[in-house]
N, C-alpha and C positions, 0 to 999 in steps of 0.2 A: 470305544465307540465314540467319545466327545472329541479327540482330534480330527476325526472325520469329518463332524460337523463345526467344529473350527476351519478345518480347509475348504468346505462347502463354504460356509459365512464368507472366508474371506476370499473366494474364487466370485460370488457373486459381488460383495462389495468392488471387487478390483475390477470389473465387468463396469461396473455403475459408474466406477469413478473415471474409466475408459468413453464409456458413449458422454460423458459431463467433457472431458477433455475434448473430446472431436467435437463436439457444439460450442466450444471456446475458439476451436480451428475457424470455425466457420464463422466467427464475430459475435457467437451469441453474447451480449453480457450477462443474459440470466441463468447460463450456465455457468460462467465462470462466479457468479454470485454461490451460484447449488455447490460449485466446487470449493470456493470458500470457505462457506459453511462448513462444509465435512470435513476438510481438512487441517483449518489455522489453526486449532490449538495445537496439534500435531507440532505444527511446521514450526511454529510459536518456539513453542517448548523446545525445541532443538537448536535454536535462532537462539533461544536467552541464554541459551547452557554455552554458547558457544562465547558470546558477548559478553553474559554478566548484568549486563544493563538495560531496562526494562525500556526506556525510551527510543534506545540504540536500535531494540531488537524490536518493535513495533516497526520504525522505519524500514531495517531489513525488509519484516514482513511484505512490508508494501513493494518493495524492490521485489519478490520475489513472486508476486503477482503479478506485477508487470509483466516479467518477464516469463511466465506462462501464457498470458496474456499474447506477449509476441511471438512465441514459439512454439505454441500447442499444434501446429502444424509440422513441426519436426520430430513432435514424440512419437516413438515407433514402440507399438506394446510388447514387440517380438524379443525388444532387446531389455524388456524388464516391467515391473508391476509399478502404474500410476504414481503410487507412495514413493516409491524408489526415486523416479522423475524427481518428484518434487522435494525429495529430501533430499537429493545429493543440487540441487540448484540452489537449496538452503542453505545450506552448507556452504558449499560454494560462495554463494554473495556475504554471511557473516565472515567466514576468513576474509575473504576482499576487503569488506570492514576493516575486520582485526591488523590487518596490514597496512591499510590505508594511513593511518598513524590519526584516524579519528579524531582521539581524546584530545591529542595534541593540538587539530586543527578547531575542535571546540572551544578550549581554551583560549586560544588567539582571539576568535569569535567574538567570545563575553569580553576583550577585553579588546576588542575594535567596536564594537555596539557601545559600552560604555564610553570609549575617548568621545565618540559618533555625540551620545548623550551629552557629553560638558562641554562640546564649541559651541558656541556663542550664538549661532546662524550656518543655517546652509546659503549657499555663492548662488547667485541666480538660475549658474550651469547647475549646479547641485539641485534646485526646485524643479528646472524643466525638465532632468530627469527622472524626478521622482513624481512626478508629474504623469511624464508619457509612461511609464511602470505602471501608476494606478490606473491609466488607461486600459491597458493592456490588462493588468488581473480582473478588472470588470469584463473586457470581452471575452477571458477565457471561463468567466462564469456563468458568462450568459448561456455558454455550450451546453452545460450543465441540465438536466432535464429539472422539473420544478421539484423534485424528491429529495432529488444529490444536493440542489441547491442550499436547499430549509437547512437541509442538517449536516452541511459543511457550514452556515450561518452562523444558527445556534451554536455550534462546539466552538467557531472563531472568532466571531464578535460577540457571540453570549456568554463565552465561559462554560456551554455547560455540558456535563461529559455523558456520555454514549446512554449512560441510564435515564440519567435527568432528560436529556433530547426524548427517548421510548416512555417516558413517563409523560409529558410536553404532549407529544404529537398522538399518544395512545397507541404507539406502536410494536412488537418485539422489539427486544435488545437487539439479536441477530437481523433482522431486517435495518435497523438504523446504522448498526456497523458495517453492512453489506454495502448501503446507498455513501455509507462514508468512504468507503474504501475505495467502491468506484468511482466516485467522483473524485476523490484526491487524483486516483490515476488519471484519471481525464484531465483534470488540471495540470498535473504533471508533463502532461502529453503535447497539454496546448502553451504551456510556458516554456518548457525546451528551449527555443528560441533565446526568450530573454534571461535564463539562468545559463545559457552555452554563451549567452553575448558578456555575462555581468566578469 
């Protein structure tokens, strides 16, 4: 008798997730937040198993939900359950990250940052470029909702963890994480020209 209950529960869960994906396809950010809350642990666990690195797994997790946001309209429930679709995207993104040689790239970037920090000073051209980048980032931050901007500023400028932000704002941890993820997705989209041009 238990398997029948599990099957009914699985079907009900799948129907809920299908409805969320369909709402995401219409541009509903709250549906993306709900989908993230319902599935991020499973997706993160899969990505972490593939990559073996928490920080990289978090970055790929963001990539997965960015892709979900962009491709929700192409999801076809007749071809598989929503969790299968999500885990396929997650596995693919994680493997792409492994193949891209991100570990070597990170090591090189770390050395580049160290070399930049050791230089005596920036040239006028470099200062102009930096100033322009700062302006571009400020404009991107202005596109966020006040709630998204607040959690991102507390995380990145004050160095607070998600749980510290939740305590400071008296908000549920899941809400803080969702606002951070959605805000970061919006920032990544807004900053795409800057990132692509660097």
